[in-house]
TIFI-588072 format. One line per 8 residues: number of its first residue (from 1); their letters; for each residue x, y, z of N, C-alpha, C. Coordinates in steps of 0.001 Angstrom, whole numbers. Atoms other than C-alpha are relative to their C-alpha. Example, Ala and Ser with C-alpha at 12.3 -4.5 7.8 and 13.67 -1.06 7.14 Angstrom:
2
1 = as = 890:-1190:0:12300:-4500:7800:900:1200:0  -820:-1190:-60:13670:-1060:7140:-770:1090:730 .
***
This chain:
246
1 = xxxxxxxx = -462:-224:1372:-49003:38351:-60730:1298:-758:-256  -1273:711:171:-45502:36922:-60173:-231:-1504:-106  286:1429:65:-46977:33471:-59564:-544:-382:-1375  573:286:1322:-48946:33677:-62844:1095:-31:-1061  -1099:-32:970:-45844:34645:-64818:896:-1222:173  -842:1168:-270:-43856:31910:-63132:-647:-1278:-518  712:1205:464:-46553:29343:-63979:87:-124:-1514  -92:42:1457:-46564:30313:-67687:1434:-308:-450 .
9 = xxxxxxxx = -1392:285:349:-42761:30160:-67687:272:-1497:43  -214:1434:-159:-42886:26553:-66530:-947:-835:-853  969:713:841:-45836:25649:-68842:-83:701:-1359  -89:-659:1301:-44845:26742:-72325:-1159:-318:-924  1125:381:875:-47679:24833:-74022:-1214:879:274  1148:-839:-357:-50336:26785:-72114:194:1430:-497  -277:-1353:478:-48632:30069:-72985:-204:97:-1504  188:-10:1453:-48593:29139:-76681:-1479:-74:-376 .
17 = xxxxxxxx = 1443:99:272:-52262:28143:-76597:-686:1346:233  590:-1309:-291:-53167:31488:-74992:342:1003:-1098  -407:-922:1057:-51167:33373:-77631:-790:-261:-1278  769:345:1199:-52890:31481:-80464:-1450:457:148  1385:-418:-233:-56290:32223:-78881:-155:1514:-174  61:-1459:124:-55533:35955:-78672:102:418:-1465  -147:-317:1422:-54341:36066:-82292:-1260:-380:-770  1226:435:671:-57393:34084:-83419:-1163:943:266 .
25 = xxxxxxxx = 1069:-941:-325:-59733:36453:-81585:169:1298:-783  -242:-1215:774:-58065:39407:-83304:-369:-172:-1459  347:262:1404:-58425:37819:-86752:-1516:-79:-171  1462:116:65:-62072:36962:-86051:-654:1376:64  563:-1348:-125:-62782:40543:-84981:177:788:-1287  -241:-733:1236:-61182:41923:-88135:-863:-482:-1145  789:549:1102:-63003:39563:-90497:-1485:288:157  1432:-197:-233:-66419:40084:-88900:-368:1461:251 .
33 = xxxxxxxx = 241:-1436:-121:-66050:43876:-88562:-907:325:1186  765:-304:-1202:-67240:44196:-85003:-230:1508:79  376:-1415:0:-69098:47509:-84716:468:666:1289  -419:-794:-1147:-67566:50113:-82435:-883:1238:74  900:-1126:-163:-69957:52733:-81052:331:756:1269  -209:-825:-1188:-69498:55637:-78712:-1153:-167:976  1187:223:-811:-73066:55145:-77477:-740:-1214:-551  717:1188:489:-75018:51866:-77674:-1354:380:-585 .
41 = xxxxxxxx = 1329:-214:561:-78185:51630:-79766:-1065:-354:1035  1138:329:-847:-81431:51737:-77864:-1265:484:-700  1226:-355:722:-85000:51825:-79165:-614:1286:537  649:-1243:-400:-86825:55137:-79140:-1313:-297:702  1260:148:-730:-89680:55449:-76658:-802:1297:-27  673:-1297:68:-90841:58933:-77684:-612:207:-1377  721:-315:1231:-93445:59845:-80311:-259:1502:-19  173:-1446:125:-93532:63446:-81562:-1053:315:-1052 .
49 = xxxxxxxx = 1005:-502:936:-96447:65228:-83230:299:1476:-230  -426:-1357:338:-95351:68409:-85021:-980:589:-1012  925:-683:900:-97783:70871:-86620:545:1394:-286  -487:-1306:418:-96539:73886:-88606:-1186:906:-338  1064:-981:244:-98723:77015:-88691:667:1357:-193  -775:-1205:298:-96949:79903:-90416:-731:1277:398  537:-1308:-346:-97423:83415:-89133:-757:49:1303  762:45:-1247:-98952:82344:-85824:889:331:1189 .
57 = xxxxxxxx = -709:-313:-1230:-97964:83487:-82356:-17:-1215:923  33:1124:-947:-97145:81111:-79471:-1361:-186:662  1329:112:-617:-100523:81920:-77897:-990:-660:-945  891:612:987:-102371:81041:-81101:326:-1477:-189  -402:1399:128:-100350:77828:-81408:-529:-816:1173  470:726:-1181:-101239:76834:-77854:-1502:-245:-63  1455:118:-5:-104961:77505:-78296:-523:-864:-1142  568:661:1179:-105468:76118:-81804:676:-1320:-360 .
65 = xxxxxxxx = -736:1218:362:-102855:73330:-81992:276:-877:1219  -513:809:-1109:-101294:72184:-78717:-1120:-533:885  1068:444:-893:-104411:72076:-76528:-866:-1076:-648  830:999:687:-106356:70124:-79142:724:-1335:-127  -769:1246:18:-103551:67601:-79464:-6:-659:1378  -31:558:-1356:-103296:67175:-75692:-1346:-605:379  1328:509:-342:-107061:66728:-75341:-283:-1351:-642  270:1242:722:-107023:63883:-77864:1025:-1098:268 .
73 = xxxxxxxx = -1073:980:-152:-103784:62143:-76844:307:-382:1445  -448:191:-1377:-103539:62319:-73050:-380:-1368:571  470:1247:-601:-105480:59096:-72364:358:-1240:-821  -425:1166:777:-103729:56806:-74865:699:-997:922  -581:1042:-845:-102775:53509:-73261:1509:-93:-229  -1449:138:85:-99073:53181:-72491:763:1305:109  -677:-1297:-76:-98325:56918:-72318:390:292:1446  -492:-331:-1334:-96159:57777:-69316:70:1502:237 .
81 = xxxxxxxx = -203:-1442:-169:-95550:61469:-69951:-298:717:-1309  267:-844:1163:-96680:64228:-72324:704:1332:199  -694:-1287:-31:-94521:67251:-73095:-443:805:-1215  503:-837:1087:-95870:70140:-75184:774:1308:-46  -692:-1271:204:-94145:73191:-76655:-716:793:-1078  631:-904:956:-95768:76145:-78380:955:1147:-291  -886:-1082:412:-93603:78564:-80348:-579:648:-1246  470:-662:1210:-94029:80936:-83257:79:-964:-1178 .
89 = xxxxxxxx = 93:780:1241:-95147:79053:-86382:-120:-1508:189  93:1452:-145:-95219:75556:-84842:-316:-401:1435  272:596:-1302:-96381:73369:-81987:396:-1465:-18  -473:1380:-83:-94912:70046:-80834:-509:-631:1292  415:788:-1154:-96398:67441:-78511:765:-1316:-43  -801:1218:-74:-94108:64589:-77398:-587:-929:1053  549:1001:-906:-95369:61391:-75792:1059:-1051:301  -935:1038:-428:-93114:59066:-73787:-785:-1264:318 .
97 = xxxxxxxx = 716:1265:-148:-94254:55435:-73990:744:-896:984  -605:881:-1003:-93645:52941:-71175:764:-1134:-673  -885:1018:574:-90997:50256:-71719:-725:-1302:-320  679:1283:194:-93439:47348:-71490:-1193:94:-949  1122:-154:934:-95847:48706:-74116:517:-12:-1432  -415:139:1394:-95675:47955:-77850:13:1364:-693  -139:-1310:624:-94356:51029:-79694:-819:111:-1283  774:-49:1246:-96000:50136:-83017:-1485:210:280 .
105 = xxxxxxxx = 1407:-173:-375:-99369:49871:-81333:-263:1427:467  159:-1376:-475:-98871:53215:-79593:68:984:-1160  -136:-894:1153:-97748:54861:-82847:-1262:-16:-854  1242:92:778:-100821:53582:-84702:-1145:726:696  1077:-658:-746:-103099:54840:-81939:147:1521:-65  -227:-1445:106:-101489:58294:-82019:-433:502:-1376  389:-403:1355:-101944:58478:-85805:-1517:24:-150  1459:46:101:-105592:57452:-85513:-645:1162:749 .
113 = xxxxxxxx = 569:-1098:-785:-106291:60020:-82798:203:1342:-708  -288:-1270:676:-104602:62846:-84714:-868:154:-1249  817:-61:1217:-106522:61963:-87895:-1443:387:289  1386:-339:-337:-109810:62477:-86041:-187:1475:341  104:-1422:-347:-109006:66118:-85194:-362:788:-1254  482:-762:1151:-110976:68350:-87564:-57:1499:279  120:-1409:-389:-110602:71685:-85769:1312:759:-74  -1218:-762:222:-107058:72631:-86731:-294:1159:-952 .
121 = xxxxxxxx = 185:-1099:958:-106787:75996:-88532:210:-472:-1438  -88:399:1404:-107212:75735:-92294:1414:193:-533  -1339:-299:506:-103764:77289:-92864:1076:-909:584  -995:872:-632:-102034:74741:-90611:374:-1145:-934  -456:1108:825:-99930:72109:-92344:-398:-1335:632  371:1330:-476:-100608:68404:-92031:942:-430:1129  -860:415:-1117:-99333:67004:-88692:1024:-1050:-431  -1060:979:241:-96041:65101:-88829:203:-818:1273 .
129 = xxxxxxxx = -105:899:-1150:-95901:62081:-86524:1233:-874:-205  -1265:715:165:-92449:60582:-85986:459:-594:1321  -700:541:-1159:-90432:58436:-83626:1288:783:178  -1215:-764:-263:-87694:60482:-81998:1165:-964:174  -1130:927:-5:-84462:58631:-82755:1273:687:475  -1306:-497:-421:-81010:59011:-81255:935:22:-1201  -908:-146:1130:-78516:60303:-83806:1442:20:505  -1396:101:-418:-74885:59292:-83395:890:774:-965 .
137 = xxxxxxxx = -916:-769:836:-72311:61777:-84670:1230:-842:-316  -1129:814:439:-69650:60006:-86705:1228:863:-251  -1145:-829:362:-67449:62805:-88019:-457:1444:-168  250:-1427:200:-67258:66596:-88113:1031:545:-981  -874:-586:1015:-65823:68378:-91159:-43:1518:161  -101:-1452:-167:-64611:71958:-90625:558:605:-1288  -418:-660:1242:-64302:74253:-93655:518:1393:339  -582:-1325:-222:-62050:77317:-93617:689:448:-1277 .
145 = xxxxxxxx = -656:-504:1197:-60699:79566:-96329:-294:1470:-211  159:-1415:314:-60440:83049:-97790:-1131:163:-1014  1178:-92:850:-63994:83092:-99184:-1030:909:651  1090:-795:-545:-67010:85318:-98803:-974:-912:739  944:809:-771:-69799:84198:-96499:-914:-808:-915  872:711:929:-72031:83299:-99438:700:-1161:-675  -754:1076:644:-69321:81285:-101204:309:-1122:990  -296:1014:-1010:-68411:79530:-97957:-1235:-855:289 .
153 = xxxxxxxx = 1225:752:-247:-72029:78569:-97363:-325:-916:-1174  239:840:1168:-72399:77316:-100935:925:-1199:-39  -951:1105:-48:-69236:75229:-100569:-411:-1013:1061  447:903:-1059:-70528:73820:-97297:-1203:-826:-413  1175:743:464:-73840:72863:-98897:391:-1085:-999  -453:1008:965:-72036:71078:-101738:671:-1180:701  -674:1072:-740:-69828:69135:-99317:-1013:-818:789  1045:720:-739:-72858:68280:-97183:-749:-969:-909 .
161 = xxxxxxxx = 736:860:926:-74701:66908:-100223:853:-1175:-473  -877:1081:452:-71674:64899:-101383:179:-1055:1092  -142:954:-1105:-71166:63340:-97947:-1304:-766:204  1292:655:-186:-74889:62618:-97684:-298:-1056:-1036  233:992:1057:-74777:60656:-100942:847:-1256:174  -843:1171:-222:-72157:58233:-99574:-804:-1133:622  692:1174:-533:-73276:54715:-98739:201:-92:1514  -66:147:-1448:-74083:54236:-95073:-233:1283:772 .
169 = xxxxxxxx = 249:-1280:-662:-74626:57950:-94326:-1491:306:-86  1448:-219:-19:-78215:58597:-93245:-376:1458:229  349:-1386:-306:-78037:62241:-92139:1250:862:6  -1072:-995:-50:-75791:65244:-92752:-629:1362:259  520:-1324:-322:-76296:68740:-91354:1100:1036:-179  -918:-1129:167:-74701:72119:-92009:-274:993:1119  171:-867:-1158:-74117:74318:-88964:910:1222:-110  -803:-1223:-104:-72619:77698:-88034:-123:868:-1249 .
177 = xxxxxxxx = 250:-876:1149:-74173:79439:-91055:-1278:787:256  1189:-831:-155:-76687:82250:-91183:-995:-293:-1117  996:243:1053:-79972:81831:-93075:60:1090:-1062  34:-981:1078:-80461:83573:-96385:-949:1143:362  869:-1148:-226:-81977:87048:-96306:-146:783:-1299  268:-829:1176:-83459:89440:-98849:252:1455:371  -304:-1412:-227:-82048:92976:-98998:-697:838:-1071  691:-907:919:-84077:95785:-100558:794:1299:-75 .
185 = xxxxxxxx = -770:-1224:215:-82038:98644:-102032:-682:836:-1082  637:-915:955:-83478:101686:-103792:969:1149:-280  -908:-1115:316:-81211:104167:-105633:-631:1344:359  505:-1331:-354:-81511:107786:-104503:-660:682:-1190  596:-612:1191:-82244:108828:-108078:-1443:-460:-180  1368:523:123:-85322:106578:-108089:-909:622:1049  800:-629:-1052:-86511:108017:-104771:-364:1430:-384  277:-1385:412:-86178:111576:-106113:-973:38:-1171 .
193 = xxxxxxxx = 882:22:1168:-87924:110615:-109349:-1464:-122:406  1381:205:-439:-91034:109484:-107464:-371:883:1187  293:-920:-1088:-90752:112092:-104717:-314:-686:1315  232:730:-1245:-90584:109615:-101851:1323:-160:736  -1193:269:-801:-88160:108814:-99050:132:-1505:215  -201:1430:-252:-86660:105495:-98078:-900:-485:1132  929:370:-1073:-88840:105543:-94951:-1354:-412:-569  1258:379:647:-91835:105365:-97288:58:-1450:-471 .
201 = xxxxxxxx = -177:1389:440:-90457:102131:-98745:-42:-946:1200  -25:836:-1205:-89816:100752:-95256:-1407:-205:542  1368:113:-515:-93374:101516:-94131:-863:-877:-902  783:819:928:-94818:99930:-97274:287:-1486:209  -363:1401:-224:-92893:96704:-96692:-536:-481:1341  450:388:-1336:-93729:96667:-92981:-1516:-191:44  1461:65:-60:-97455:97246:-93586:-584:-1120:-857  563:987:920:-97921:94775:-96447:579:-1404:200 .
209 = xxxxxxxx = -605:1318:-217:-95510:91950:-95545:-189:-399:1452  314:323:-1388:-97202:90744:-92389:-1192:-950:45  1146:855:-309:-99528:88064:-91048:-639:534:1272  691:-587:-1142:-102136:89519:-88701:-1184:-854:409  1166:697:-522:-104672:87848:-86465:-1149:990:144  1178:-871:-64:-108199:89280:-86680:-1041:-556:956  934:535:-980:-109748:87426:-83759:-490:-1382:-381  539:1335:249:-111896:84308:-83809:-1520:29:50 .
217 = xxxxxxxx = 1452:157:11:-115482:83174:-84384:-332:-1338:644  390:1228:-677:-117083:80623:-82080:-1099:-705:-786  995:817:687:-118983:77813:-83801:-230:-1274:801  276:1258:-697:-120455:74487:-82727:1174:-967:-110  -1137:899:194:-117390:72711:-84120:1289:496:610  -1209:-559:-595:-114908:74957:-82325:199:1439:-425  -310:-1381:346:-113265:78338:-82740:677:73:-1367  -608:-250:1305:-112405:79639:-86218:811:1284:104 .
225 = xxxxxxxx = -873:-1159:-88:-109414:81982:-86236:-13:769:-1313  -35:-873:1167:-109478:84941:-88618:1359:678:-50  -1308:-612:126:-106178:86208:-89964:291:310:-1462  -474:-322:1344:-104524:87787:-92986:1370:-630:-192  -1272:663:297:-101665:85890:-94630:666:720:-1163  -651:-811:1024:-99590:88469:-96498:1516:71:185  -1439:-27:-224:-96084:87698:-95246:745:-345:-1290  -798:238:1205:-93597:87978:-98133:1224:-834:359 .
233 = xxxxxxxx = -1125:884:-267:-90935:85272:-98360:1017:-22:-1139  -891:79:1154:-89439:85512:-101858:102:1359:-681  -153:-1243:746:-88241:88219:-104233:-1278:341:-754  1245:-247:732:-91410:87793:-106283:-1073:576:916  986:-533:-950:-93516:88432:-103161:259:1476:280  -320:-1398:-288:-91667:91666:-102392:-211:891:-1222  231:-786:1217:-91937:92789:-106032:-1454:449:-117  1427:-309:109:-95737:92808:-105640:-470:1028:1025 .
241 = xxxxxx = 409:-954:-1037:-95745:95210:-102665:-98:1402:-592  126:-1374:516:-97126:98644:-103679:635:997:967  -649:-1020:-826:-95037:101554:-102414:-803:1293:-19  810:-1207:152:-97072:104474:-103766:-1232:-353:-820  1260:265:695:-100724:104178:-104758:-623:1330:-394  594:-1255:478:-102212:106935:-106919:-1356:-262:-636 .
***
C-alpha cells in the first residue's frame, strides 16, 4: 500500500487520470440510473394451479380437486417436482420446471391439460394458472394513531390504494388487520315479544348458515359430490334466515 501511494505521489498525471475516471463513472451512474436491488431478478420456474371450492373440507378438496390435477399433470415434460396442498375451500398444485426447459411451452401444456378436466365439482371456480413470481419489498408504511379499529383499517385501505396508483408500483398489500365480521344483535324486548331466547337465534343461524356434504354418487365419468350450499356471507343472506317458523 505504501509503495502504491508513493508511486502516485511521484506520478501526478496518473493520479489525476484516475480521479477523472472515478468522477466520470459517478456521473455516468447518476445519469443512467443504475438499478439497485436487494435481491437480483431471476425468472420464475414454478407454475401454480389454484382451484377455489367454497364450503369444502380438506378431504373433499383432495379427492375432487388435487388428485385429479395430479393425475393429469404429473407426466408433463420438463416437470421436476410437484407439490400439492389441500385446505378448506381451495386446492393448489405447484409444478417446478427444469432450468433447461422452455417455460412458455410448459405453461401452455399445463393450461391444455387443465382444460381437459371435466370432473371438477360444479360449484368449483375456474382454475387459476399462474407463474409464481418473486416479489421484492420496496418500502413499508406503518400507520398509528388514536383511531378505532374500523377507522384505522379504512385509513390503511385508502393509503394502500393511493400508493398502488403511483407509477412503477405493481403490488400493495395491507397487513396486521382483522377481516370484517357480521355481528347479530337482538334487543331483549324483541325476544320477549316473540317468546324466544337468544339461544334460539343462535341455533337458527348455526343450522341454516352452513354448507354440508351429503355424500357422492359414482358415475361412469367420475364421482358426483352432493352438498347443500347455504352458507351466509352478507347481511342480506342473514336477513333471510328464519328464526321461528309457524
